[in-house]
N, C-alpha and C positions, 0 to 999 in steps of 0.2 A: 703757237709754235709747237711742233712735235719734237719730242726728244727721242731717245732710243726706244725701240720696241723689241721685246724678246718673247720667246715661247718657252714655257716650262710645263712639261707633262700635259701637252695638248691645250694649254690655255695661253692666250696672248695678253701681254701686259704692255700698254702703250702710254707713255707720259706726255702731257700737254702743259704748256705754259700760256697764261693769259695775262695781258697787261690791262689792269682794271683801275678805276679811280680810287684813290685813297678815301676821298670824301665825295660821295655821290651827289651831295647838295652843292658842291663846289668842285667840279671835275678838273678845273685848272690848277688845283692845289697839289698836283702830283699823282703818281700811280703806285700801285703795288703789283708785284708778280704773284699770280695765284697758280699753283700746280695742282693738277688732277690726273689720276691714272685710270685709264679705261681697262677693264678686265672682261674678256669674252673668250669663248671657245675659238681656237685658231681656225677651225674649219668653218666658222660662221662669221667671217669678217664682213660679209654683205647681209648680215642678219637684219630682219625687221623686228626683232624683239625690242620691247620698250626698255628704256634706261631706268636703273635704280641708283639714285644718288645717296651715298652714305655720309651722314653727319656724325662725326666722332664726339665722344664725351670730353669733359674737361671743365671749363674751357682751357685751351692752350696746348692741346696735344694734336699731333698729326694723325692722318688716317692710317689704319693698320697696314703694316707690311707683312702679309701672311700668305700662305699657300692657299689659293682659291679652290683647291680640291678637298677642302675640309671646312667644317663649321658652317656658319650661316651663308658664306659665299658659295659653298657647294650647292646648297638649296636654292639660292637666288639665281644661279646661272641656269637653272632649268627653265626659267621664264623670263629672265632679264639679262641685259648687259649691265655691268656695274661701273659706276664712276665713283672712285675714291677721292674725295676732296680733301686736300690739305687746307684747312681753314686758314685764312689770312693770318700771318704771324707765326705759323707752325710749319714744321717739316721743311719743304722746299718752297713755301709760299712767303717770300720776304720775311724770313724768320726773325722773331723778336727774342733777343737775349740781352743780358746786361752789357755784352760786348757791342752788339749792333746799335744799342741805344746810347752808347757812351759819347758819341760826338754831339749829342743834343743837351741843351740845358734842361733842368727839371721841368720848367714850364713847357718847353717844346715836347718833352717826353710825355707829359700828361695829355697835351693836345693830340699828339700823334696816337697814343694808346686809346683815346676815346673813340676812335674809329674802328675798333676791333671787336665790337660786340656782335650779337646774333643778327641784328638788323642788316649790317653790312656783309656779314657772312652769307646771308640769304640773298642779298642783292648781287653778290659775286656769282652765286649759283644761277640766279635768274639771268644774269648777263651772259653766262656761258651757254645756257639753254637757248637764248635768243641768237647768239653767234652761230651756234650749230644748226639752227633751224628746226629744233625739236619742238613738236607741238605741245606735248605733255610728257612728263616723266613722273616716276614714283620716287618716294624718298623714304629712307630708313634712318631714324635718329636714335642713338644710344645715349642715355643720360642727358648731358647738356645738349647733345644732338637732338634730343626730343624737344628741348626748349626751342632750338632753331627750327624744328619742324612746325611748332605752333606759330612761330613768327612767320614762316613761309605760308602757312594756311591763312594767316591774317592778312598778309601783304599781297600775295599772288596766288590765290586759290585756283584760278582758272588754268594755271600752269601745271597743276598736279593731277596725276592719274590715281594714285593711292598714297596713303601715308601710314607707315608702320613705326611705332614708337616702343622702345624697350627701356623701362625704368627711367622715364624722363618726361612725364607730364607735369609741367610746373603749375603753380597757382598763378592765375592771371590777375588776382586781386591783392593778395597779401604782400606786405613789404618784407624786407629782409629780417626785421625783428621777429615777426611771426614765424618765418621759416626757421630761424635758428632756435627759437623756443621748442619747436617740434624736433629739430635735429638733436638738441641736447638731450631731450627725453629719450629719443631713439638710441642715442649713443650710450646713455646710462643703462638702458636695457641690455645692450650688447656687452657692456662691462659685467653686468650681473651674470649673464649667461656664461661668459668666459671664466670668471672667478668661481662660479659654482662648479664648472666642469674641472677646473684645475685650482683647488683651494690653496695649494702651496705656491701658486703664482703670485698671490698677494704679498707674501713675505719676500719673494724674489724682487718684485717691483719696488717695494719699500726699501730694500737694501740698495738697489741701484739708485733710486731717487735720493736717498740719504747720502750715498757716496758722492753724487754730483753736487749736492749742497755743501759738502765738506771739503771737496777737492776740485782743483782746476783740471778738467779733463778736456782733451782736444780731439777732434775728429781728424781723419787723415788729411783733410784739406786745410788744417790749421785753425779751424773754427772751434771756438769753445762750445762744448756740448752741455746743455742745461736740462733741468727737469722738464721744462715746458716743451723742449724739442723731443725728449723721450716720450712724453705723453702723446705726442702727435702720431706715433706709429700705430695708435688705435684706429687710424683710418683704414687699416687692412681688415678690420672686423666687418666692413661693409661688403666683403666679397666672400664667396664660399670657400670652405676648407682652409681657413686662415688661423683657426684657434690652435691646432696642434703645432704647426710650424712656429707660431709665436711663443708657445710654451717652451719648445726645444731651444729656441734662441735665448730665452730668459735664463734657463737653467745652466747654460754654458757661457753666461756673460762675463764671469770673473775668472781670472787666472791668479795664481799666487807667485809673487816675486819678492824675494828676501822676506818671506814669511808674512807678506802683506797682500791683501786682496786688491787687485787692480782690474779695471775693465780691459778686456782683451782687444787686440787690434782687429780681430775678426768681427767681434761684436760692434765695435765702433765703425768699422767699414760698412757693416750692414746698416747701421743707423744712418750713415751718410747716403747710402744708396736709396734708402727709404724716403729721402727728402726730395720728392718729385718737383717741389717748387723751385729748386735751385736751377736746373737746366730749362725749366718751363715757366718763366716768370709771369706769363699771362695768367697761369693757374692761380697765382697769388694776387697779382695786382688788379686783375679785373674780376676776380671771383665774386665778390659781393655785388658788383654792378649788374650781374645777370638777374638780380632781383629788383633792380631799381627802374622805376618809371616816374620821372618828374620828382624824384626824391633822392636824398643823399643817404648812403649807407652809414656813414659816421662810425665806421668800425663796429658794425652790428654784432658780430660774433663775440668781440671783446667786451662790449657793454653787456650783452645778454648773459655772458658767463657769470657775471656778478649775481644774477638771479639764481644761479646754481653753484653755490660756494663749495660744494663737494668736489668740484673740478679744480679748486685751488689747493694743491697739495701742501701739507705741512707735516713735519716729522711726527710720527705717532698716530696719524690719522689714516683712514683708508685711501689707497691709491686708486685713481681712475684715469683711464686713457681718454683723450679727446678724439675727435674725428676729423671730418672735412670742414675745418674752420680756419679762417685766416685772421691773424692778429697783428697789430702794429709792431709789436716787439720782434716779429720775424724779420722786419726790414732793418733792425738793429743787429740781429744776431746772425742771420744767414748770409754767408759770404757773397753769394751771387745776387742777393736782394738789396744789400746795403747801398749800392749806387743808385737805387731806384726809390729810396726812402722819401725824398721830397715829392717826387711825382705821385707816389702812393698816397701821401697825405692830401695832396690836391684832389686826387680822384675820389678819395673818401668823403670829401666835402662837396663834391659836385652835385648840384641839385637839378640841373636841366637835362638829365638823361631823357631821351625821347621814349615814347611808348614802344613796346615790343609786341603787344597783342591787341587785337580788336575784338572786344566782346560781341559787338553787333555782327561782325563777319563770321565769327565762330558759331554764333547762334543760328546763322543761315547756312552753315557749312553743308556742301553736297559732295565733298571728297570723302570716299570711304576711309575712315581712320580706324586702325586696329592698334590696341595698346596692351603691352604686357606690363601689368602692375604687380609689383612684388610686395606681398603683405608685410614682410619683415625687412623692407628696404631701409637701411640706416641713413641714406643720403637724400632720398626723395620721399617725403612723408605720404603715406597712402591716403590719409584723410584729406590733406590739401589737394592731392591729385583728384580725388573723387569730387571735390568742389568744382574743379574745372570741367571734369567729364559730365557733370550734371548740366552744364551750360552748353556744351558742344553738341551740335546736331550730327547725326550719322557717325558717331564714334562708339565703338564697341571695346570693352575692356575684358581682358582675360586676367582675373585676379588670382594669383597663385602664391602659395608658400613653399613651392618646390625649389625655388631659386632665390639667390640673393641678387644684389644689384648687378652682378656680372653674369646674369643668366644667358645673355647673347653670346658671351665668350665661352661659358661652361657647356652649353648645349644648344649651339646656334641653329643647327638643322631643325630641331624640334620646335624651338621658339619661333623661328621665322615661318615654318610650316603652319603653325597654329595661327599666326597673325595673317598670313596670306589667305587662309581659309576663312577667317573672320571677315576679311576685307571683301572676299567674293560674296559672302552672305549679304553684306551691306550693299554691294553693287547690284545684286539681284533684286533687293528690296527697292532700290532706286530706279530699276529698269535700265541700268547701264550695261555696256558691253563687258563680258567677263574676260578675264585673262585666260589665255590658253597655255 
């Protein structure tokens, strides 16, 4: 079904809804609506340009709503028509929130949510391709979108013309524990860099943490704010230009009332806005499952944290921020996650997650794959990425320290240009038709 179409600065944006199986193994068990927005030059509605499907990072976030006259989309439109996919459960695709899940029991919630991983996201895209009669299309995956890309390359390689991946080549072998060991090390390095640049920030962080330990402080939504929540704003260290804004925020955290320091409303509101897990529960409840194949996560980040006791803050010790980690206490403390606590516990114990990647298919891969690998990526470890790239055939990597994990957002035209050129080199080596 087509929704409204509009033109902005010479570019047409057209929305489409697709009714697709919730469970592709049991199609009779209901459907989900999946939304995708086509983006193309208004003067080229009959264009023969190939499609480029974008897979967003996360998991649990919708495709971007951005002006296509800038960033990576501006470069992409030179050679492609773009399809922005709201992955199932996000944006306009049967969105998952604590509200939409409220009519279900915890067991029903867990069963329902188990169908929202990369394998079914890819099946949705493939179903749309088949419905539209598109022979092949290209894909661009950012972060978790790159995980989806490797799943697509494993499941339906013949459907793909090119694959571009930015900051998102997963390990196809390692379990969640190995991933989080690497992630904690990368996060510690980011902490060291931040506090070396702003030595006075350590004193400010300790003052905030000690205040939270000694006082009941509440966020604007009524949720008690804790040291563990404060530590989680370190997730911002994974993107460029985050250090200075973080320091400015820390130095203005307190105001004085009746000669007593209290955390300001502005600071607390900023803390609430930083909790992306609240409006996007998939990001929390299915995050560790993206690393699971026939194994349970068993709250991996929480368990592995004990191997790095420096992340457990105590008064008088060094303060460290955490990063992109999910903990069971979040489902006790976060207002919008509390209704999902029992379902989260069930999913953390789930052992029968299906495979997401095929080593044998990736070894025989003939789809030109171009990857931007960020040497200083806090979220996707470069060494684990290289293990996968060593296995994949016809995959070229651009390893760079010029960008953080958000390179595609920070300098999308250049990043995508580089990947497109790499892909054409690989296509030429394979004797395949080059993009024009």
